[in-house]
C-alpha positions in Angstrom: -40.4 7.4 -0.4 -38.2 4.4 0.1 -35.1 4.5 -2.2 -33.9 1.4 -3.9 -30.1 0.8 -3.5 -27.7 -2.0 -4.3 -26.3 -2.8 -0.8 -26.8 -1.9 2.8 -24.1 -3.0 5.3 -25.0 -2.9 9.0 -22.0 -3.7 11.2 -21.6 -3.3 15.0 -19.3 -0.3 14.5 -18.2 2.0 11.7 -14.8 3.7 11.8 -15.1 6.2 8.9 -11.6 7.8 9.4 -13.2 11.1 8.5 -14.0 12.8 10.8 -10.9 11.8 12.7 -11.2 9.7 15.9 -14.8 8.8 15.4 -16.4 5.4 16.1 -20.0 5.1 15.1 -22.2 2.5 16.8 -25.4 1.0 15.4 -24.9 2.7 12.0 -25.3 1.5 8.4 -23.5 2.2 5.2 -25.7 2.6 2.1 -24.1 1.8 -1.3 -25.3 2.3 -4.8 -23.6 2.2 -8.2 -20.3 1.4 -6.5 -20.3 4.5 -4.3 -21.1 5.3 -0.7 -24.5 6.9 -0.7 -24.9 7.5 3.0 -23.6 6.7 6.5 -26.5 6.9 8.9 -28.1 5.4 12.0 -29.3 1.8 11.2 -32.9 2.6 12.2 -33.0 5.5 9.8 -31.4 3.4 7.1 -34.1 0.8 7.4 -36.8 3.4 6.8 -35.0 5.3 4.0 -33.6 2.5 1.8 -34.7 -0.7 0.1 -31.5 -2.6 -0.6 -31.2 -5.4 -3.2 -28.8 -7.0 -0.7 -28.3 -6.5 3.0 -25.3 -7.7 5.0 -25.6 -7.9 8.8 -22.3 -8.0 10.5 -22.9 -8.4 14.3 -19.7 -8.0 16.3 -17.8 -6.5 13.2 -16.2 -3.2 12.6 -16.4 -1.7 9.1 -13.6 0.5 8.0 -12.2 1.7 4.7 -10.2 -0.7 2.6 -6.5 -0.6 3.6 -4.0 1.1 1.3 -0.6 -0.6 0.9 1.5 2.4 -0.1 4.6 0.5 -1.1 5.1 -3.0 -2.4 6.8 -5.1 -5.1 3.8 -7.5 -5.5 5.5 -10.0 -7.9 8.2 -10.6 -5.4 5.7 -12.8 -3.5 7.3 -15.6 -5.5 10.6 -14.8 -3.7 9.1 -15.0 -0.2 11.7 -16.7 2.1 14.1 -17.1 -0.9 16.8 -15.0 0.7 16.5 -14.3 4.4 18.6 -12.9 7.2 20.9 -10.7 5.1 21.5 -6.9 5.1 19.9 -4.9 2.3 22.8 -4.6 -0.2 24.0 -8.2 0.3 20.4 -9.4 0.0 20.0 -7.5 -3.3 23.4 -8.1 -4.9 24.0 -11.7 -3.9 20.5 -13.2 -4.0 17.6 -11.1 -5.3 19.1 -9.4 -8.4 20.7 -12.7 -9.7 17.4 -14.5 -9.1 15.5 -11.8 -10.9 17.9 -11.8 -13.8 17.2 -15.5 -14.3 13.5 -15.6 -13.8 11.7 -12.3 -14.1 9.3 -12.4 -17.1 5.7 -11.3 -17.8 4.5 -14.7 -16.5 6.6 -14.3 -13.3 5.2 -10.8 -12.7 1.6 -11.8 -13.5 1.6 -14.9 -11.3 3.5 -13.3 -8.4 1.1 -10.3 -8.5 -1.9 -12.7 -8.6 -0.7 -14.4 -5.4 0.0 -11.0 -3.8 -3.4 -9.6 -4.7 -5.2 -12.6 -3.2 -3.1 -12.3 0.0 -3.7 -8.6 0.3 -7.5 -8.8 -0.4 -7.8 -11.5 2.2 -6.1 -9.1 4.7 -8.4 -6.2 4.0 -6.2 -4.3 1.5 -8.2 -2.9 -1.4 -5.4 -0.7 -3.1 -1.7 -1.2 -3.5 1.1 0.9 -4.9 3.4 -1.3 -6.9 7.0 -0.9 -8.2 8.3 -3.7 -10.4 9.3 -4.9 -13.9 6.7 -5.7 -16.6 4.0 -3.4 -15.0 1.5 -4.4 -17.7 1.5 -8.0 -16.3 0.9 -6.6 -12.8 -1.9 -4.5 -14.0 -3.6 -7.5 -15.6 -3.3 -9.6 -12.5 -4.8 -6.8 -10.3 -7.7 -6.5 -12.7 -8.3 -10.2 -12.7 -9.0 -10.1 -9.0 -10.8 -6.8 -9.1 -8.3 -4.9 -7.0 -7.4 -1.2 -7.1 -3.7 -0.6 -8.0 -1.3 2.2 -8.6 1.1 0.8 -11.2 4.7 2.0 -11.1 6.4 3.2 -14.3 9.7 1.8 -13.1 13.2 3.2 -14.1 16.7 2.1 -13.4 19.9 2.5 -15.3 20.8 -1.2 -15.7 19.3 -3.6 -18.3 16.9 -6.3 -17.4 14.6 -8.8 -19.2 12.1 -5.9 -19.3 14.1 -3.0 -20.7 17.6 -2.1 -21.9 18.2 1.3 -20.3 16.4 4.1 -18.5 14.9 5.5 -21.6 13.5 2.1 -22.6 12.0 1.6 -19.1 10.3 5.0 -19.3 9.0 4.5 -22.9 7.6 1.1 -22.0 6.1 2.2 -18.8 4.4 5.2 -20.4 3.0 2.9 -23.1 1.5 0.7 -20.4 -0.2 3.8 -18.9 -1.6 4.6 -22.3 -2.9 1.1 -22.7 -4.7 0.9 -19.3 -5.5 4.5 -18.5 -9.3 3.9 -19.1 -9.4 1.2 -16.4 -11.2 2.8 -13.3 -9.3 0.5 -10.8 -5.9 1.5 -12.1 -3.8 4.6 -11.6 -0.1 5.2 -12.3 3.1 6.5 -10.6 6.5 7.4 -11.9 8.7 4.8 -10.1 12.4 5.4 -10.2 13.9 2.7 -8.0 16.2 4.8 -5.8 18.7 7.7 -6.1 21.6 5.2 -6.1 20.3 3.3 -9.2 19.0 6.3 -11.2 21.1 9.0 -12.8 20.4 12.8 -12.7 19.3 12.9 -16.3 16.7 10.2 -15.7 15.4 11.8 -12.5 15.1 15.1 -14.3 13.0 13.5 -17.1 10.9 11.8 -14.4 10.1 15.1 -12.7 9.1 16.5 -16.1 6.8 13.6 -16.9 5.3 13.7 -13.4 4.5 17.4 -13.8 3.1 17.0 -17.3 0.9 13.9 -16.5 0.0 14.8 -12.9 1.6 11.6 -11.5 3.1 10.9 -8.1 6.8 9.9 -7.9 7.4 6.7 -6.0 11.0 6.1 -4.9 13.1 4.5 -2.2 14.9 7.2 -0.2 17.3 7.2 2.7 16.9 3.5 3.4 20.4 2.7 4.7 23.4 4.5 6.2 25.5 3.2 3.3 23.2 5.0 0.9 24.0 8.3 2.6 27.8 7.6 2.4 27.7 6.7 -1.2 25.6 9.7 -2.2 28.0 12.1 -0.4 30.9 10.5 -2.1 29.4 10.5 -5.6 27.2 13.5 -5.6 28.5 15.6 -2.7 25.0 15.7 -1.2 22.6 13.5 0.7 19.9 11.9 -1.5 17.1 14.3 -0.4 19.3 17.3 -1.3 20.0 15.8 -4.7 16.3 15.2 -5.3 15.6 18.8 -4.3 18.2 20.0 -6.8 16.7 17.9 -9.5 13.1 19.2 -8.9 11.5 16.1 -7.2 10.9 17.5 -3.7 7.3 18.5 -3.8 3.8 17.1 -3.1 4.1 14.5 -5.8 6.9 12.7 -3.9 6.3 9.4 -2.1 9.6 8.7 -0.4 9.8 5.1 0.7 11.5 4.2 4.0 13.0 7.6 5.0 14.9 5.9 7.8 17.8 8.3 7.8 16.0 11.6 7.4 17.4 14.3 9.7 15.4 17.1 11.3 16.2 19.5 8.5 15.0 17.1 5.9 11.9 16.3 7.9 11.1 20.0 7.9 11.7 20.2 4.1 9.3 17.3 3.6 6.6 19.1 5.7 7.1 22.4 3.9 7.0 20.9 0.4 4.1 18.5 1.1 6.1 15.3 0.5 4.7 12.0 1.5 6.5 9.1 3.4 5.7 5.4 2.9 6.7 3.8 6.2 7.5 0.1 6.0 8.4 -0.9 9.6 8.5 -4.7 9.3 10.9 -4.6 6.3 13.0 -2.0 8.0 13.3 -4.3 11.0 14.0 -7.5 9.0 16.8 -5.9 6.9 18.2 -4.1 10.0 18.0 -0.8 8.1 17.0 1.2 11.2 14.1 3.0 12.8 12.4 5.7 10.7 11.7 8.9 12.7 8.0 8.7 12.1 6.7 10.3 15.3 9.0 13.3 14.5 7.7 13.4 10.9 4.1 13.3 12.0 4.7 16.0 14.6 6.2 18.2 11.9 3.1 17.7 9.7 4.5 15.2 7.2 1.9 12.9 5.6 2.8 9.3 6.4 1.2 6.2 4.9 2.0 2.5 5.5 3.4 -0.1 3.2 4.5 -3.7 3.5 7.4 -3.6 1.0 7.7 -6.9 -1.0 7.2 -10.3 0.5 10.8 -11.1 -0.2 11.8 -8.7 2.6 8.9 -8.8 5.0 7.7 -11.8 4.5 4.0 -11.0 4.6 1.8 -8.5 2.8 0.0 -7.9 6.1 -1.1 -4.3 6.8 -2.4 -5.3 10.3 1.1 -6.2 11.3 2.4 -3.0 9.7 -0.1 -1.0 11.8 1.0 -2.7 15.0 4.7 -2.4 14.3 4.3 1.2 13.3 2.5 2.1 16.5 4.9 0.1 18.8 8.1 1.2 17.2 6.9 4.8 17.0 6.3 4.8 20.8 9.7 3.2 21.6 11.7 5.4 19.3 10.1 8.7 20.5 10.0 7.6 24.1 6.3 8.7 24.2 3.6 6.1 24.8 1.0 8.4 23.4 2.7 8.8 20.0 1.1 7.1 17.0 -2.2 6.4 18.7 -4.6 3.9 17.2 -6.7 6.4 15.2 -3.6 8.0 13.7 -2.2 4.6 12.7 -5.6 3.7 11.1 -5.5 6.9 9.1 -2.0 6.1 8.0 -3.2 2.7 6.7 -6.1 4.3 4.8 -6.6 7.9 4.0 -2.9 9.0 4.1 -2.0 6.3 1.6 -4.8 7.4 -0.6 -3.7 11.0 -0.4 -0.1 10.1 -1.4 -1.5 8.4 -4.5 -3.8 11.4 -5.3 -6.8 9.1 -4.7 -8.1 10.6 -1.4 -11.1 12.1 -3.3 -12.1 8.5 -4.2 -11.0 6.2 -1.4 -9.5 6.1 2.1 -12.5 7.0 4.2 -16.2 6.1 4.5 -17.7 9.3 3.2 -20.7 9.8 0.9 -19.6 10.1 -2.7 -16.4 8.0 -2.4 -16.0 4.5 -3.9 -17.2 1.8 -1.6 -13.8 0.2 -0.9 -14.4 -1.4 2.5 -13.4 -4.2 4.8 -15.1 -5.8 7.7 -13.3 -7.2 10.7 -14.9 -9.7 13.1 -14.1 -8.6 16.7 -16.6 -11.0 18.3 -14.4 -14.1 18.9 -13.2 -15.0 22.4 -9.6 -14.3 21.6 -10.6 -10.7 20.9 -12.9 -10.3 23.8 -13.7 -8.1 25.7 -13.6 -5.1 23.3 -13.7 -1.7 24.9 -12.4 0.2 21.9 -12.7 -1.2 18.4 -10.1 1.2 17.0 -7.6 0.1 19.5 -8.4 -3.5 18.9 -7.8 -3.1 15.1 -4.2 -1.9 15.8 -3.2 -3.9 18.9 -5.3 -7.1 18.9 -6.9 -8.1 15.6 -5.1 -9.7 12.7 -5.7 -10.1 9.0 -7.2 -13.5 9.8 -10.2 -11.7 11.4 -11.1 -9.9 8.1 -14.3 -11.5 6.8 -15.6 -9.3 4.0 -14.0 -6.9 1.5 -15.6 -4.8 -1.2 -13.9 -2.8 -4.0 -16.2 -0.3 -5.7 -19.2 -1.9 -3.9 -18.4 -5.3 -5.4 -17.7 -8.2 -3.1 -14.1 -9.5 -3.4 -13.9 -11.5 -0.1 -16.8 -13.2 1.7 -16.5 -15.1 4.9 -12.7 -14.9 4.5 -12.7 -16.4 1.0 -11.3 -14.6 -2.0 -14.1 -14.8 -4.6 -12.4 -14.6 -8.0 -9.7 -17.4 -7.6 -9.5 -20.6 -5.7 -6.9 -21.6 -3.2 -6.1 -24.6 -5.4 -5.3 -22.4 -8.3 -3.1 -20.2 -6.2 -1.2 -23.1 -4.8 -0.6 -24.5 -8.3 0.8 -21.2 -9.4 3.1 -21.0 -6.3 4.3 -24.6 -6.9 5.3 -24.0 -10.5 7.5 -21.1 -9.5 8.8 -22.8 -6.3 10.1 -25.6 -8.5 11.6 -23.2 -11.0 13.4 -21.1 -8.4 14.4 -24.1 -6.4 16.3 -25.6 -9.3 18.3 -22.5 -10.1 
């Protein structure tokens, strides 16, 4: 008997991520009630299913939606605002003063809306966010139908959002309570960094994470100066301090990790910690080269992130994949390091695993949510194509993404974001450009 389903997608290739290293030709993906029902040969799919809608994608590769494991989405409004500065000068002289003047619920909502549209257009279906006014970010993500892990941010200094660390945590946990029934949203504890968060606060965060089953999303070992300051103030490197305070386990998503040494990499592997690798931001801020090949060799789970648009300046996971692969080869001195299939896994399933979402997203497997993106490899500038996995990492760009689905619902068709117009996005950007330009 033919089975009615909602959607059948038939691309030229499917890269399911699981099993590893597999490229399926002439296959189809059957979707019903927002979930992947089957991945099977196209001929068999035609006999078995009666779809309400069919999408034929000749010359395309279908892969899981990309997972941006670290960003500050609202900072899209600060794209290009403060370039060509080292991290601490960038923060102290430009970014923090601008945030003090302008950050508000409206700023965060509008900046996140711009970011979500950019990410969706580039094949990203889920992002892990860390910023003020997380409830505004959550609303923006839901408006565009995007999956998001919302950070319960904590720092010790006051802002327009909160007065002190206790206030940040109280407001962030209230946001989690408000949105916890939303199927597209999850939450992380998100202390900014060891150098901006005190021991007492980090200990409380570890307790909350344990009680609520939440990941802990934190910048770690980003600059050499961070190492020096930590040794001076705490008589320990940041990772050792996090271990002492109970944060070094499988809940940890350590962002950047540029200055991890061999002992710390081994600790991460033993404790099941996750790394969020942001190669483009690391390059732009001259923070250094993260030892990603060594971390992967040791068994550390590594996902990819863009960081914010203020330090990148794009939320472009295709560029992160390419930079991760090329830098990983150069730093390790091994051209076979970070091969294309490994990098694709970093951009999908590893990010999902770090967020505790790998049972729902990150690979094209029956039972998982149909978070998918299709990339057109059929244009002359991408031809010939001998290996679609290699092409995704080394040749294609986000401009080649044509279709995106989140939970089986179309979010991008023929390169167009469906829930908001370019005109509306440009008007939002212009309002904030004028406000920031006058300050």
